[in-house]
N, CA, C and O atoms as a CHARMM CRD file, in Angstrom:
* protein
*
  396
    1    1 MET  N    138.74200 240.34600 133.15100 PROA 1      0.00000
    2    1 MET  CA   139.38700 239.26500 133.84300 PROA 1      0.00000
    3    1 MET  C    140.08200 238.30100 132.92100 PROA 1      0.00000
    4    1 MET  O    141.15400 237.80500 133.26600 PROA 1      0.00000
    5    2 GLU  N    139.51300 238.00400 131.74100 PROA 2      0.00000
    6    2 GLU  CA   140.05500 237.08700 130.80900 PROA 2      0.00000
    7    2 GLU  C    141.40600 237.54200 130.30900 PROA 2      0.00000
    8    2 GLU  O    142.28300 236.70400 130.10000 PROA 2      0.00000
    9    3 LYS  N    141.61400 238.81900 130.11000 PROA 3      0.00000
   10    3 LYS  CA   142.87900 239.35800 129.67800 PROA 3      0.00000
   11    3 LYS  C    143.96600 239.15100 130.75800 PROA 3      0.00000
   12    3 LYS  O    145.09800 238.78800 130.43900 PROA 3      0.00000
   13    4 ILE  N    143.61100 239.38700 132.03800 PROA 4      0.00000
   14    4 ILE  CA   144.52800 239.16600 133.09200 PROA 4      0.00000
   15    4 ILE  C    144.82700 237.66300 133.22500 PROA 4      0.00000
   16    4 ILE  O    145.98200 237.31100 133.46700 PROA 4      0.00000
   17    5 LYS  N    143.89800 236.80900 133.08700 PROA 5      0.00000
   18    5 LYS  CA   144.08900 235.35400 133.09500 PROA 5      0.00000
   19    5 LYS  C    145.06900 234.92400 132.03600 PROA 5      0.00000
   20    5 LYS  O    145.94600 234.08900 132.25900 PROA 5      0.00000
   21    6 GLN  N    144.88800 235.53400 130.85400 PROA 6      0.00000
   22    6 GLN  CA   145.75800 235.14200 129.69900 PROA 6      0.00000
   23    6 GLN  C    147.20200 235.66900 129.97000 PROA 6      0.00000
   24    6 GLN  O    148.20100 235.03600 129.62500 PROA 6      0.00000
   25    7 LYS  N    147.24100 236.82200 130.58500 PROA 7      0.00000
   26    7 LYS  CA   148.62600 237.36800 130.92300 PROA 7      0.00000
   27    7 LYS  C    149.35200 236.47700 131.88300 PROA 7      0.00000
   28    7 LYS  O    150.56600 236.31100 131.76100 PROA 7      0.00000
   29    8 ILE  N    148.63100 235.87000 132.87500 PROA 8      0.00000
   30    8 ILE  CA   149.15400 234.96500 133.81300 PROA 8      0.00000
   31    8 ILE  C    149.59100 233.66400 133.05500 PROA 8      0.00000
   32    8 ILE  O    150.70500 233.17000 133.22600 PROA 8      0.00000
   33    9 ILE  N    148.70400 233.16300 132.25500 PROA 9      0.00000
   34    9 ILE  CA   149.07600 231.85700 131.50500 PROA 9      0.00000
   35    9 ILE  C    150.29400 232.13800 130.65200 PROA 9      0.00000
   36    9 ILE  O    151.19500 231.30100 130.59400 PROA 9      0.00000
   37   10 ASP  N    150.36000 233.25800 130.00100 PROA 10     0.00000
   38   10 ASP  CA   151.54600 233.59500 129.21800 PROA 10     0.00000
   39   10 ASP  C    152.83800 233.60000 130.11000 PROA 10     0.00000
   40   10 ASP  O    153.86000 233.03600 129.72000 PROA 10     0.00000
   41   11 LYS  N    152.77200 234.22100 131.26300 PROA 11     0.00000
   42   11 LYS  CA   153.92700 234.17900 132.15900 PROA 11     0.00000
   43   11 LYS  C    154.25500 232.76800 132.62400 PROA 11     0.00000
   44   11 LYS  O    155.42000 232.39600 132.76400 PROA 11     0.00000
   45   12 LEU  N    153.22300 232.00700 132.85500 PROA 12     0.00000
   46   12 LEU  CA   153.51900 230.64800 133.36700 PROA 12     0.00000
   47   12 LEU  C    154.21200 229.74100 132.30000 PROA 12     0.00000
   48   12 LEU  O    154.81300 228.71900 132.63100 PROA 12     0.00000
   49   13 ARG  N    154.10200 230.15800 131.01000 PROA 13     0.00000
   50   13 ARG  CA   154.84100 229.51500 129.95400 PROA 13     0.00000
   51   13 ARG  C    156.32900 229.64700 130.12700 PROA 13     0.00000
   52   13 ARG  O    157.09000 228.90800 129.50300 PROA 13     0.00000
   53   14 GLU  N    156.76800 230.57800 130.96500 PROA 14     0.00000
   54   14 GLU  CA   158.17400 230.74800 131.24600 PROA 14     0.00000
   55   14 GLU  C    158.74700 229.81700 132.37100 PROA 14     0.00000
   56   14 GLU  O    159.94300 229.81500 132.66200 PROA 14     0.00000
   57   15 VAL  N    157.84700 229.05600 132.96000 PROA 15     0.00000
   58   15 VAL  CA   158.21100 228.13900 134.06000 PROA 15     0.00000
   59   15 VAL  C    158.46700 226.76800 133.38000 PROA 15     0.00000
   60   15 VAL  O    157.53800 226.09600 132.93100 PROA 15     0.00000
   61   16 LEU  N    159.69000 226.40400 133.32700 PROA 16     0.00000
   62   16 LEU  CA   160.05100 225.09700 132.63800 PROA 16     0.00000
   63   16 LEU  C    160.24200 223.98100 133.63600 PROA 16     0.00000
   64   16 LEU  O    160.80400 224.18100 134.71300 PROA 16     0.00000
   65   17 ASP  N    159.78900 222.84900 133.28500 PROA 17     0.00000
   66   17 ASP  CA   160.13600 221.59700 134.05300 PROA 17     0.00000
   67   17 ASP  C    161.65600 221.40300 133.80200 PROA 17     0.00000
   68   17 ASP  O    162.07600 221.26400 132.65300 PROA 17     0.00000
   69   18 PRO  N    162.43500 221.39400 134.82500 PROA 18     0.00000
   70   18 PRO  CA   163.91700 221.25800 134.58900 PROA 18     0.00000
   71   18 PRO  C    164.36900 219.91400 133.94500 PROA 18     0.00000
   72   18 PRO  O    165.40000 219.86700 133.27400 PROA 18     0.00000
   73   19 GLU  N    163.64300 218.90100 134.14100 PROA 19     0.00000
   74   19 GLU  CA   163.99900 217.59300 133.51200 PROA 19     0.00000
   75   19 GLU  C    163.54600 217.50800 132.04600 PROA 19     0.00000
   76   19 GLU  O    164.27100 216.97300 131.20700 PROA 19     0.00000
   77   20 LEU  N    162.38600 218.01700 131.74500 PROA 20     0.00000
   78   20 LEU  CA   161.82400 217.89100 130.41900 PROA 20     0.00000
   79   20 LEU  C    162.08600 219.14400 129.53100 PROA 20     0.00000
   80   20 LEU  O    161.99500 219.07000 128.30500 PROA 20     0.00000
   81   21 ASN  N    162.39100 220.21200 130.12900 PROA 21     0.00000
   82   21 ASN  CA   162.59300 221.52400 129.47900 PROA 21     0.00000
   83   21 ASN  C    161.33800 221.92400 128.66400 PROA 21     0.00000
   84   21 ASN  O    161.44400 222.47400 127.56800 PROA 21     0.00000
   85   22 ILE  N    160.17800 221.63800 129.22000 PROA 22     0.00000
   86   22 ILE  CA   158.88000 222.03200 128.66100 PROA 22     0.00000
   87   22 ILE  C    158.11400 222.81800 129.71400 PROA 22     0.00000
   88   22 ILE  O    158.14800 222.49500 130.90200 PROA 22     0.00000
   89   23 ASN  N    157.43500 223.83600 129.26200 PROA 23     0.00000
   90   23 ASN  CA   156.75300 224.66100 130.30000 PROA 23     0.00000
   91   23 ASN  C    155.53400 223.93500 130.90100 PROA 23     0.00000
   92   23 ASN  O    154.96200 223.00100 130.34000 PROA 23     0.00000
   93   24 VAL  N    155.19100 224.45200 132.09500 PROA 24     0.00000
   94   24 VAL  CA   154.12600 223.79800 132.93200 PROA 24     0.00000
   95   24 VAL  C    152.77300 223.91100 132.24100 PROA 24     0.00000
   96   24 VAL  O    151.92100 223.04500 132.43700 PROA 24     0.00000
   97   25 VAL  N    152.54400 224.96200 131.42800 PROA 25     0.00000
   98   25 VAL  CA   151.32100 225.12500 130.74500 PROA 25     0.00000
   99   25 VAL  C    151.13000 224.00600 129.69900 PROA 25     0.00000
  100   25 VAL  O    150.12300 223.29800 129.68000 PROA 25     0.00000
  101   26 ASP  N    152.19300 223.88300 128.79600 PROA 26     0.00000
  102   26 ASP  CA   152.07700 222.84600 127.76100 PROA 26     0.00000
  103   26 ASP  C    152.12200 221.43300 128.28700 PROA 26     0.00000
  104   26 ASP  O    151.61800 220.50800 127.64900 PROA 26     0.00000
  105   27 LEU  N    152.76500 221.24900 129.52900 PROA 27     0.00000
  106   27 LEU  CA   152.72000 219.93900 130.14900 PROA 27     0.00000
  107   27 LEU  C    151.39800 219.55700 130.71900 PROA 27     0.00000
  108   27 LEU  O    151.17500 218.41000 131.10500 PROA 27     0.00000
  109   28 GLY  N    150.49000 220.55300 130.77300 PROA 28     0.00000
  110   28 GLY  CA   149.11800 220.30400 131.20600 PROA 28     0.00000
  111   28 GLY  C    149.08500 220.28300 132.73300 PROA 28     0.00000
  112   28 GLY  O    148.19800 219.66500 133.32100 PROA 28     0.00000
  113   29 LEU  N    150.04100 220.94800 133.37900 PROA 29     0.00000
  114   29 LEU  CA   150.01100 220.96000 134.85300 PROA 29     0.00000
  115   29 LEU  C    149.15900 222.03100 135.48700 PROA 29     0.00000
  116   29 LEU  O    148.76700 221.94200 136.65100 PROA 29     0.00000
  117   30 ILE  N    148.87100 223.08600 134.66000 PROA 30     0.00000
  118   30 ILE  CA   147.99200 224.11800 135.14700 PROA 30     0.00000
  119   30 ILE  C    146.58000 223.76700 134.82600 PROA 30     0.00000
  120   30 ILE  O    146.19700 223.71100 133.65800 PROA 30     0.00000
  121   31 TYR  N    145.79900 223.53000 135.83700 PROA 31     0.00000
  122   31 TYR  CA   144.41900 223.05200 135.66200 PROA 31     0.00000
  123   31 TYR  C    143.47600 224.32600 135.54200 PROA 31     0.00000
  124   31 TYR  O    142.53400 224.30100 134.75100 PROA 31     0.00000
  125   32 ASP  N    143.71100 225.33800 136.26100 PROA 32     0.00000
  126   32 ASP  CA   142.84900 226.52000 136.19000 PROA 32     0.00000
  127   32 ASP  C    143.54700 227.76100 136.82700 PROA 32     0.00000
  128   32 ASP  O    144.38400 227.66600 137.72500 PROA 32     0.00000
  129   33 VAL  N    143.13000 228.91100 136.28800 PROA 33     0.00000
  130   33 VAL  CA   143.57200 230.18100 136.90800 PROA 33     0.00000
  131   33 VAL  C    142.33600 231.00300 137.15200 PROA 33     0.00000
  132   33 VAL  O    141.63700 231.38100 136.21200 PROA 33     0.00000
  133   34 GLU  N    142.07700 231.26600 138.33800 PROA 34     0.00000
  134   34 GLU  CA   140.91700 232.06600 138.77000 PROA 34     0.00000
  135   34 GLU  C    141.41300 233.43000 139.27400 PROA 34     0.00000
  136   34 GLU  O    142.41900 233.52000 139.97800 PROA 34     0.00000
  137   35 ILE  N    140.65400 234.52400 138.88100 PROA 35     0.00000
  138   35 ILE  CA   141.02300 235.85700 139.25000 PROA 35     0.00000
  139   35 ILE  C    139.90500 236.40700 140.08600 PROA 35     0.00000
  140   35 ILE  O    138.73200 236.27700 139.73400 PROA 35     0.00000
  141   36 GLN  N    140.27900 237.05800 141.25900 PROA 36     0.00000
  142   36 GLN  CA   139.26000 237.73000 142.08000 PROA 36     0.00000
  143   36 GLN  C    139.96400 238.97500 142.54000 PROA 36     0.00000
  144   36 GLN  O    140.82700 238.96100 143.41800 PROA 36     0.00000
  145   37 GLY  N    139.55000 240.07000 141.89800 PROA 37     0.00000
  146   37 GLY  CA   140.19500 241.37100 142.22500 PROA 37     0.00000
  147   37 GLY  C    141.62300 241.39300 141.76700 PROA 37     0.00000
  148   37 GLY  O    141.90400 241.30300 140.57200 PROA 37     0.00000
  149   38 LYS  N    142.55100 241.51500 142.73600 PROA 38     0.00000
  150   38 LYS  CA   143.96300 241.52700 142.41700 PROA 38     0.00000
  151   38 LYS  C    144.66900 240.23200 142.82500 PROA 38     0.00000
  152   38 LYS  O    145.89600 240.15000 142.87700 PROA 38     0.00000
  153   39 LYS  N    143.80500 239.18500 143.12400 PROA 39     0.00000
  154   39 LYS  CA   144.31800 237.94500 143.59300 PROA 39     0.00000
  155   39 LYS  C    144.13400 236.86200 142.55600 PROA 39     0.00000
  156   39 LYS  O    143.06300 236.73900 141.96000 PROA 39     0.00000
  157   40 ALA  N    145.20300 236.05200 142.33000 PROA 40     0.00000
  158   40 ALA  CA   145.06400 234.92200 141.45000 PROA 40     0.00000
  159   40 ALA  C    145.09600 233.64500 142.26200 PROA 40     0.00000
  160   40 ALA  O    145.88100 233.48400 143.19600 PROA 40     0.00000
  161   41 HSD  N    144.18600 232.71800 141.85800 PROA 41     0.00000
  162   41 HSD  CA   144.17500 231.36100 142.44600 PROA 41     0.00000
  163   41 HSD  C    144.51100 230.42600 141.35700 PROA 41     0.00000
  164   41 HSD  O    143.73100 230.24500 140.42200 PROA 41     0.00000
  165   42 ILE  N    145.71300 229.79400 141.45400 PROA 42     0.00000
  166   42 ILE  CA   146.20700 228.88100 140.35600 PROA 42     0.00000
  167   42 ILE  C    146.06400 227.44200 140.91300 PROA 42     0.00000
  168   42 ILE  O    146.58300 227.08600 141.97100 PROA 42     0.00000
  169   43 ILE  N    145.33800 226.66700 140.13400 PROA 43     0.00000
  170   43 ILE  CA   145.22000 225.24100 140.58500 PROA 43     0.00000
  171   43 ILE  C    146.07500 224.44800 139.58900 PROA 43     0.00000
  172   43 ILE  O    145.93200 224.57400 138.37300 PROA 43     0.00000
  173   44 MET  N    146.96800 223.62800 140.15400 PROA 44     0.00000
  174   44 MET  CA   147.91100 222.91500 139.32200 PROA 44     0.00000
  175   44 MET  C    148.18100 221.54000 139.91200 PROA 44     0.00000
  176   44 MET  O    147.87700 221.28700 141.07800 PROA 44     0.00000
  177   45 SER  N    148.73300 220.68400 139.13300 PROA 45     0.00000
  178   45 SER  CA   149.16000 219.31800 139.56400 PROA 45     0.00000
  179   45 SER  C    150.51200 219.05300 139.01500 PROA 45     0.00000
  180   45 SER  O    151.13300 219.91800 138.39700 PROA 45     0.00000
  181   46 PHE  N    150.95700 217.90000 139.22900 PROA 46     0.00000
  182   46 PHE  CA   152.26300 217.37000 138.79700 PROA 46     0.00000
  183   46 PHE  C    152.07300 215.97400 138.24400 PROA 46     0.00000
  184   46 PHE  O    151.05700 215.31400 138.46600 PROA 46     0.00000
  185   47 THR  N    153.09300 215.55100 137.51600 PROA 47     0.00000
  186   47 THR  CA   152.99400 214.26600 136.94200 PROA 47     0.00000
  187   47 THR  C    152.96900 213.11200 137.91400 PROA 47     0.00000
  188   47 THR  O    152.54700 212.00900 137.56500 PROA 47     0.00000
  189   48 SER  N    153.41900 213.35500 139.13600 PROA 48     0.00000
  190   48 SER  CA   153.48200 212.32100 140.15000 PROA 48     0.00000
  191   48 SER  C    153.52500 212.92800 141.49800 PROA 48     0.00000
  192   48 SER  O    154.20400 213.94100 141.67100 PROA 48     0.00000
  193   49 PRO  N    152.81000 212.35500 142.53500 PROA 49     0.00000
  194   49 PRO  CA   152.82800 212.95100 143.89000 PROA 49     0.00000
  195   49 PRO  C    154.23200 212.90300 144.47100 PROA 49     0.00000
  196   49 PRO  O    154.54400 213.65400 145.39500 PROA 49     0.00000
  197   50 GLY  N    155.07100 212.04500 143.95100 PROA 50     0.00000
  198   50 GLY  CA   156.44900 211.95500 144.44100 PROA 50     0.00000
  199   50 GLY  C    157.42500 212.91400 143.73900 PROA 50     0.00000
  200   50 GLY  O    158.63000 212.85400 143.98300 PROA 50     0.00000
  201   51 CYS  N    156.93900 213.74900 142.91700 PROA 51     0.00000
  202   51 CYS  CA   157.78500 214.67700 142.12500 PROA 51     0.00000
  203   51 CYS  C    158.61300 215.54700 143.06400 PROA 51     0.00000
  204   51 CYS  O    158.06600 216.31800 143.85200 PROA 51     0.00000
  205   52 PRO  N    159.93300 215.41800 142.97400 PROA 52     0.00000
  206   52 PRO  CA   160.80700 216.26300 143.86400 PROA 52     0.00000
  207   52 PRO  C    160.77200 217.75400 143.56700 PROA 52     0.00000
  208   52 PRO  O    161.34700 218.54900 144.31100 PROA 52     0.00000
  209   53 MET  N    160.10500 218.13800 142.49400 PROA 53     0.00000
  210   53 MET  CA   160.15000 219.58100 142.06800 PROA 53     0.00000
  211   53 MET  C    158.86200 220.34000 142.48200 PROA 53     0.00000
  212   53 MET  O    158.66200 221.48700 142.08200 PROA 53     0.00000
  213   54 VAL  N    157.99200 219.68400 143.28800 PROA 54     0.00000
  214   54 VAL  CA   156.67800 220.32000 143.57200 PROA 54     0.00000
  215   54 VAL  C    156.94700 221.70900 144.23700 PROA 54     0.00000
  216   54 VAL  O    156.46200 222.71200 143.71400 PROA 54     0.00000
  217   55 ARG  N    157.62700 221.79500 145.25900 PROA 55     0.00000
  218   55 ARG  CA   157.85000 223.13100 145.90600 PROA 55     0.00000
  219   55 ARG  C    158.57200 224.12900 144.97300 PROA 55     0.00000
  220   55 ARG  O    158.18700 225.29500 144.88600 PROA 55     0.00000
  221   56 PHE  N    159.57800 223.67400 144.31100 PROA 56     0.00000
  222   56 PHE  CA   160.32500 224.65500 143.38800 PROA 56     0.00000
  223   56 PHE  C    159.39200 225.09600 142.33900 PROA 56     0.00000
  224   56 PHE  O    159.26100 226.30900 142.17100 PROA 56     0.00000
  225   57 LEU  N    158.70800 224.24500 141.59000 PROA 57     0.00000
  226   57 LEU  CA   157.88600 224.70100 140.50200 PROA 57     0.00000
  227   57 LEU  C    156.73300 225.52100 140.97700 PROA 57     0.00000
  228   57 LEU  O    156.43400 226.54500 140.36100 PROA 57     0.00000
  229   58 ALA  N    156.03400 225.12200 142.08100 PROA 58     0.00000
  230   58 ALA  CA   154.94900 225.86200 142.60000 PROA 58     0.00000
  231   58 ALA  C    155.40200 227.25900 142.99900 PROA 58     0.00000
  232   58 ALA  O    154.65600 228.22000 142.81300 PROA 58     0.00000
  233   59 GLY  N    156.60500 227.39500 143.54300 PROA 59     0.00000
  234   59 GLY  CA   157.20300 228.70600 143.88300 PROA 59     0.00000
  235   59 GLY  C    157.47800 229.54200 142.63000 PROA 59     0.00000
  236   59 GLY  O    157.33800 230.76500 142.67200 PROA 59     0.00000
  237   60 GLN  N    157.86000 228.91700 141.52700 PROA 60     0.00000
  238   60 GLN  CA   158.14700 229.53400 140.26900 PROA 60     0.00000
  239   60 GLN  C    156.82400 230.08800 139.66400 PROA 60     0.00000
  240   60 GLN  O    156.76600 231.20400 139.14700 PROA 60     0.00000
  241   61 VAL  N    155.78100 229.25300 139.75700 PROA 61     0.00000
  242   61 VAL  CA   154.48000 229.59700 139.28000 PROA 61     0.00000
  243   61 VAL  C    153.97600 230.86700 139.96000 PROA 61     0.00000
  244   61 VAL  O    153.49800 231.81200 139.33300 PROA 61     0.00000
  245   62 GLU  N    154.12300 230.82000 141.35700 PROA 62     0.00000
  246   62 GLU  CA   153.68400 232.03200 142.12800 PROA 62     0.00000
  247   62 GLU  C    154.45300 233.27700 141.69800 PROA 62     0.00000
  248   62 GLU  O    153.86100 234.31200 141.39300 PROA 62     0.00000
  249   63 SER  N    155.76100 233.16300 141.67800 PROA 63     0.00000
  250   63 SER  CA   156.63600 234.31700 141.27300 PROA 63     0.00000
  251   63 SER  C    156.27300 234.87500 139.89900 PROA 63     0.00000
  252   63 SER  O    156.19100 236.09400 139.74200 PROA 63     0.00000
  253   64 LYS  N    156.05800 234.04300 138.93000 PROA 64     0.00000
  254   64 LYS  CA   155.74200 234.51300 137.54500 PROA 64     0.00000
  255   64 LYS  C    154.39700 235.21400 137.53800 PROA 64     0.00000
  256   64 LYS  O    154.22800 236.28000 136.94700 PROA 64     0.00000
  257   65 ALA  N    153.38500 234.54100 138.25500 PROA 65     0.00000
  258   65 ALA  CA   152.06400 235.23900 138.28200 PROA 65     0.00000
  259   65 ALA  C    152.14000 236.60500 138.91300 PROA 65     0.00000
  260   65 ALA  O    151.41600 237.50300 138.48300 PROA 65     0.00000
  261   66 LEU  N    152.99200 236.81500 139.92500 PROA 66     0.00000
  262   66 LEU  CA   153.15700 238.06500 140.55900 PROA 66     0.00000
  263   66 LEU  C    153.79200 239.14100 139.69400 PROA 66     0.00000
  264   66 LEU  O    153.74200 240.33300 139.99900 PROA 66     0.00000
  265   67 GLU  N    154.39000 238.67600 138.60200 PROA 67     0.00000
  266   67 GLU  CA   154.94800 239.64700 137.63300 PROA 67     0.00000
  267   67 GLU  C    153.89100 240.31400 136.79600 PROA 67     0.00000
  268   67 GLU  O    154.18200 241.29200 136.10700 PROA 67     0.00000
  269   68 VAL  N    152.67400 239.81800 136.83100 PROA 68     0.00000
  270   68 VAL  CA   151.55500 240.43300 136.08700 PROA 68     0.00000
  271   68 VAL  C    151.11900 241.64800 136.98400 PROA 68     0.00000
  272   68 VAL  O    150.78500 241.47400 138.15600 PROA 68     0.00000
  273   69 GLU  N    151.13400 242.87400 136.39400 PROA 69     0.00000
  274   69 GLU  CA   150.96000 244.05200 137.15400 PROA 69     0.00000
  275   69 GLU  C    149.62400 244.15700 137.77900 PROA 69     0.00000
  276   69 GLU  O    149.48000 244.85300 138.78500 PROA 69     0.00000
  277   70 GLU  N    148.65400 243.52100 137.25700 PROA 70     0.00000
  278   70 GLU  CA   147.28900 243.65700 137.90600 PROA 70     0.00000
  279   70 GLU  C    147.06600 242.70800 139.12500 PROA 70     0.00000
  280   70 GLU  O    146.03800 242.72600 139.80100 PROA 70     0.00000
  281   71 ILE  N    148.11600 241.88600 139.34100 PROA 71     0.00000
  282   71 ILE  CA   148.02900 240.93100 140.45100 PROA 71     0.00000
  283   71 ILE  C    149.02300 241.26200 141.59600 PROA 71     0.00000
  284   71 ILE  O    150.20100 241.54300 141.37400 PROA 71     0.00000
  285   72 ASP  N    148.48600 241.21200 142.80800 PROA 72     0.00000
  286   72 ASP  CA   149.36600 241.44800 143.97400 PROA 72     0.00000
  287   72 ASP  C    149.38300 240.36400 144.99000 PROA 72     0.00000
  288   72 ASP  O    150.07700 240.48000 146.00100 PROA 72     0.00000
  289   73 ASP  N    148.62000 239.27000 144.75700 PROA 73     0.00000
  290   73 ASP  CA   148.53800 238.18000 145.63500 PROA 73     0.00000
  291   73 ASP  C    148.22200 236.86700 144.83200 PROA 73     0.00000
  292   73 ASP  O    147.35700 236.84200 143.95700 PROA 73     0.00000
  293   74 VAL  N    148.94900 235.82100 145.17100 PROA 74     0.00000
  294   74 VAL  CA   148.79000 234.55100 144.43300 PROA 74     0.00000
  295   74 VAL  C    148.65200 233.35200 145.34100 PROA 74     0.00000
  296   74 VAL  O    149.48000 233.19400 146.23800 PROA 74     0.00000
  297   75 LEU  N    147.68200 232.51400 145.17100 PROA 75     0.00000
  298   75 LEU  CA   147.59000 231.29900 145.89000 PROA 75     0.00000
  299   75 LEU  C    147.74300 230.14400 144.87600 PROA 75     0.00000
  300   75 LEU  O    146.93800 230.01500 143.95400 PROA 75     0.00000
  301   76 VAL  N    148.74900 229.33500 145.05100 PROA 76     0.00000
  302   76 VAL  CA   148.98300 228.21000 144.17700 PROA 76     0.00000
  303   76 VAL  C    148.55400 226.94600 144.96700 PROA 76     0.00000
  304   76 VAL  O    149.13600 226.58400 145.98900 PROA 76     0.00000
  305   77 GLU  N    147.52500 226.31800 144.43700 PROA 77     0.00000
  306   77 GLU  CA   146.93900 225.13500 145.03400 PROA 77     0.00000
  307   77 GLU  C    147.35400 223.86700 144.21200 PROA 77     0.00000
  308   77 GLU  O    147.01100 223.71400 143.03900 PROA 77     0.00000
  309   78 VAL  N    148.07900 223.01300 144.87500 PROA 78     0.00000
  310   78 VAL  CA   148.44300 221.75900 144.20300 PROA 78     0.00000
  311   78 VAL  C    147.46500 220.69200 144.51000 PROA 78     0.00000
  312   78 VAL  O    147.22100 220.36300 145.67100 PROA 78     0.00000
  313   79 VAL  N    146.89900 220.14500 143.47000 PROA 79     0.00000
  314   79 VAL  CA   145.83300 219.03500 143.66800 PROA 79     0.00000
  315   79 VAL  C    146.29900 217.76900 142.90600 PROA 79     0.00000
  316   79 VAL  O    147.06800 217.78900 141.94500 PROA 79     0.00000
  317   80 TRP  N    145.74800 216.68300 143.44300 PROA 80     0.00000
  318   80 TRP  CA   146.11300 215.40000 142.85100 PROA 80     0.00000
  319   80 TRP  C    144.90600 214.69300 142.20600 PROA 80     0.00000
  320   80 TRP  O    145.02400 213.61200 141.62900 PROA 80     0.00000
  321   81 ASP  N    143.72600 215.36200 142.33100 PROA 81     0.00000
  322   81 ASP  CA   142.54100 214.88300 141.74500 PROA 81     0.00000
  323   81 ASP  C    141.85300 216.01900 140.98500 PROA 81     0.00000
  324   81 ASP  O    141.49100 217.03000 141.58700 PROA 81     0.00000
  325   82 PRO  N    141.67500 215.87100 139.70800 PROA 82     0.00000
  326   82 PRO  CA   141.99800 214.62100 138.89700 PROA 82     0.00000
  327   82 PRO  C    143.45900 214.49700 138.68200 PROA 82     0.00000
  328   82 PRO  O    144.18600 215.48700 138.59700 PROA 82     0.00000
  329   83 PRO  N    143.90400 213.22800 138.59100 PROA 83     0.00000
  330   83 PRO  CA   145.33300 213.02100 138.45500 PROA 83     0.00000
  331   83 PRO  C    145.72700 213.42200 136.97900 PROA 83     0.00000
  332   83 PRO  O    144.98600 213.30200 136.00400 PROA 83     0.00000
  333   84 TRP  N    147.01900 213.92000 136.97500 PROA 84     0.00000
  334   84 TRP  CA   147.59500 214.29000 135.62700 PROA 84     0.00000
  335   84 TRP  C    147.74700 213.06200 134.77200 PROA 84     0.00000
  336   84 TRP  O    148.05900 211.97200 135.25100 PROA 84     0.00000
  337   85 THR  N    147.51000 213.27400 133.45200 PROA 85     0.00000
  338   85 THR  CA   147.76700 212.18500 132.51100 PROA 85     0.00000
  339   85 THR  C    148.36800 212.79400 131.25900 PROA 85     0.00000
  340   85 THR  O    148.14800 213.98400 131.03300 PROA 85     0.00000
  341   86 PRO  N    149.08400 212.10000 130.45400 PROA 86     0.00000
  342   86 PRO  CA   149.74600 212.66100 129.28600 PROA 86     0.00000
  343   86 PRO  C    148.76200 213.33000 128.30200 PROA 86     0.00000
  344   86 PRO  O    149.17700 214.16400 127.49700 PROA 86     0.00000
  345   87 GLU  N    147.47500 212.97600 128.35700 PROA 87     0.00000
  346   87 GLU  CA   146.52000 213.59900 127.46800 PROA 87     0.00000
  347   87 GLU  C    146.34500 215.04900 127.76200 PROA 87     0.00000
  348   87 GLU  O    145.82900 215.78300 126.91900 PROA 87     0.00000
  349   88 LYS  N    146.75900 215.50800 128.94500 PROA 88     0.00000
  350   88 LYS  CA   146.57400 216.89200 129.35300 PROA 88     0.00000
  351   88 LYS  C    147.65000 217.75300 128.69600 PROA 88     0.00000
  352   88 LYS  O    147.55200 218.97800 128.75700 PROA 88     0.00000
  353   89 MET  N    148.67500 217.16400 128.06700 PROA 89     0.00000
  354   89 MET  CA   149.74800 217.96500 127.48200 PROA 89     0.00000
  355   89 MET  C    149.29600 218.52900 126.09500 PROA 89     0.00000
  356   89 MET  O    148.45400 217.94100 125.41600 PROA 89     0.00000
  357   90 SER  N    149.86600 219.64100 125.72300 PROA 90     0.00000
  358   90 SER  CA   149.62300 220.20400 124.45300 PROA 90     0.00000
  359   90 SER  C    150.18600 219.25100 123.33300 PROA 90     0.00000
  360   90 SER  O    150.98700 218.35200 123.58900 PROA 90     0.00000
  361   91 ARG  N    149.72300 219.50600 122.11800 PROA 91     0.00000
  362   91 ARG  CA   150.20900 218.72500 120.99900 PROA 91     0.00000
  363   91 ARG  C    151.71100 218.93700 120.87400 PROA 91     0.00000
  364   91 ARG  O    152.45100 217.99200 120.59800 PROA 91     0.00000
  365   92 GLU  N    152.17400 220.19000 121.07900 PROA 92     0.00000
  366   92 GLU  CA   153.63800 220.51700 120.98400 PROA 92     0.00000
  367   92 GLU  C    154.38900 219.73600 121.98800 PROA 92     0.00000
  368   92 GLU  O    155.42600 219.15600 121.66600 PROA 92     0.00000
  369   93 ALA  N    153.91900 219.69300 123.18800 PROA 93     0.00000
  370   93 ALA  CA   154.66200 218.98400 124.26100 PROA 93     0.00000
  371   93 ALA  C    154.72900 217.50300 124.02700 PROA 93     0.00000
  372   93 ALA  O    155.75600 216.87500 124.28700 PROA 93     0.00000
  373   94 ARG  N    153.63800 216.92800 123.53400 PROA 94     0.00000
  374   94 ARG  CA   153.61200 215.50300 123.19500 PROA 94     0.00000
  375   94 ARG  C    154.60100 215.19600 122.06200 PROA 94     0.00000
  376   94 ARG  O    155.30600 214.18700 122.08800 PROA 94     0.00000
  377   95 GLU  N    154.63300 216.07900 121.08400 PROA 95     0.00000
  378   95 GLU  CA   155.61400 215.86000 119.95800 PROA 95     0.00000
  379   95 GLU  C    157.01400 216.00500 120.45700 PROA 95     0.00000
  380   95 GLU  O    157.87400 215.19400 120.11400 PROA 95     0.00000
  381   96 ALA  N    157.28100 217.01400 121.26000 PROA 96     0.00000
  382   96 ALA  CA   158.68100 217.17500 121.78800 PROA 96     0.00000
  383   96 ALA  C    159.13800 215.91600 122.59100 PROA 96     0.00000
  384   96 ALA  O    160.31700 215.56100 122.61000 PROA 96     0.00000
  385   97 LEU  N    158.16900 215.28200 123.23500 PROA 97     0.00000
  386   97 LEU  CA   158.52200 214.07100 124.04200 PROA 97     0.00000
  387   97 LEU  C    158.38000 212.81300 123.24900 PROA 97     0.00000
  388   97 LEU  O    158.65200 211.72500 123.75500 PROA 97     0.00000
  389   98 GLY  N    157.95200 212.93500 121.99300 PROA 98     0.00000
  390   98 GLY  CA   157.82000 211.72100 121.11700 PROA 98     0.00000
  391   98 GLY  C    156.64200 210.87900 121.50300 PROA 98     0.00000
  392   98 GLY  O    156.67500 209.65800 121.34600 PROA 98     0.00000
  393   99 ILE  N    155.61500 211.49100 121.99900 PROA 99     0.00000
  394   99 ILE  CA   154.37400 210.78500 122.43100 PROA 99     0.00000
  395   99 ILE  C    153.31000 210.94100 121.33300 PROA 99     0.00000
  396   99 ILE  O    152.19600 210.43500 121.47500 PROA 99     0.00000
């Protein structure tokens, strides 16, 4: 299961925030990926509840996860608790944004 989880995370690195041009994994928006059989449950957040890209990016996350051959169903759950903070970003993302 860990290999499949890593494959999904690698695919999610292809989903870029269109404003920041940084992937959702490095932005710290992906909170967890759970695998059960051929189903992936992805828990994610956004920088703000008012983010206009919620539907678009959640759809991109679902599509990319479905590209992993071991997965045939994906549930993307958007949560607001715990709230996203800049500390959730990777070092690379913080450096790219000058934080």
